[in-house]
N, C-alpha and C positions, 0 to 999 in steps of 0.2 A: 474408576470417579473422574479422570482424567480427561480420558476420551471425550465424557459427557460435557465437559469445562469446551475441547475442543471443539466439540460437535454445535454447539451453541453460538459460541462463537463465530463460529463459521459459516452457520446459517441466519448469523444474525449481519453478516460482512457480506454475504451474498444477495442478501433480500435488497439490503442498503445500496449496493453498488447497482442493481437490475435500472437503476434510475438511467444509465446513461444507456443501454440499450432501447429507451424507451423514444420517440419524435418527438421531438419540439413542440413544446406547445406547454398546457398546465400540470406540469409533471410533478407539482409540491405534493397535491392529493392522495396521487398514487403512491408518492413514497410515504407519508403517514400510514396508508391505506395495508401498504407490506409491511410497512415495521407493527402497527398493530396487528395485525395478520400474524406473522410471525413471535410477536408476541402472546397472541393467545393458545397458537399451536402447544409454543412452549408450556405454557399452561397447563395446555387439554392431554398432554403426554405427563403428566405430574412427575416432569423432570423436575430435580429442588432449583428451581432459579438460581442462577450468579443475581449480588447483592448489585444493582447498577451504582454501584459508586467510584472513584476519585481509583480505586484497587484494580477495579475492571476495565474503567478508562483506560490505565496505562499499561496494564494486559493486551487489550485488545488494536491499541494504537502500534504495539513492538511485534505484533502478529503479525498484524498486517503489513509493519513496515517488511516485515522480513518476508511476508508472503508475494510481496511487489517488487521486491528485490531481492534472493535469496542468492544471491554468487556474488553481486556485493559490483555487478559491472554498468552499470544502470544510472542510478543517482548519485548525485554529489553529495556531501556531506553537508555544503547550504543547504540545499531543498532538504535534510532529512531535518535539522538546524527549525528551518521555517516551518517546516511541519511539529515541530514538538511542542509550539506552543498551543497545540488543541491535544497531550499527552493527556493532561486531565480535564479534559472536556465534556472529552464524546458521553460522559452517564447524563450532564449537564443537556445535551444537544438532543440525544435520543427524548429525555422525557420531555422537550416541548419540542421533541418533531423537526429539529431543524439539523441538517445533512452540510454545515460548513466545512467540516472538517472531509471528509468527503469529496467534497468539491473540487477542494482545493488541491486531495489526494488525484484527480483525475487529471487538475490541470500538469499540473508534475507530473506526472503518469503521460503522458500526451508531450509535450514537451522533452522529456529525456526517450521516447523512442526516436521524436524527430531528431536531437544527437546521436544518438548512440546510430542512427540509418545514417548520418554526415557522417561521420566517425568510419564508417564501414565505408561504405563512398571512397573516401581519402586514403584507406589503407590498400583497396581496389586499387585504386587509382595508382599510386605509389609505388606497385609488385612488390612481388616478394623479397627481392633483391635487397632493397633499403629499408628493409625492418630491421631493426638490433636487435642483437640477444639481451633478450631477460629474463631475468627470474622471476616467476610467476609463484605466489602464494597461490597454492592450490585448493589448502583446507579454509573454506568461505568463514569459520569460525574465527579464526589466526586476521583476513582481509581487513583493513577499515574500509571506508569508503573513501574513494578517490576525496580531493577537494579541488582539483580546474581540470577543464575540460583535458587538457595534454593531458592527467594522470588519465583521465580515461582511455586515451586514445592508446597512451602506452602498457593498458593495461589489456584493451584488442589484439595491439598488436603482436 
């Protein structure tokens, strides 16, 4: 039973993110068509669809954040906080076929990717001998999101 929820959530998220791979242009219509197709597909398979409400939104939000940064090595806590304004709005956005949360998350992901690349280049340029000894929490469930760029760099070094 639990896998059905994960399947539906994954299918829905994957379809909504697909817009990022389309060339620029009028992608809003394509997003709406993809969402309609996913919802119709779920209905056609006779899955008992989840109620699309605030509880659904919160679950999708937390699963999505976990999926984009499972090791907590890319996103800052401030970025999570910025995205959290959408935590209970995803259901409303699905109903009116808006994708503000996913568009905001794509911006955060791109920024974090660029930042990680720069941190990596800095660490390589500094050389291994300049890296301090750090104790690193390897259990990602016990690790918190970094609060600054320097915290991220320390985590990477």
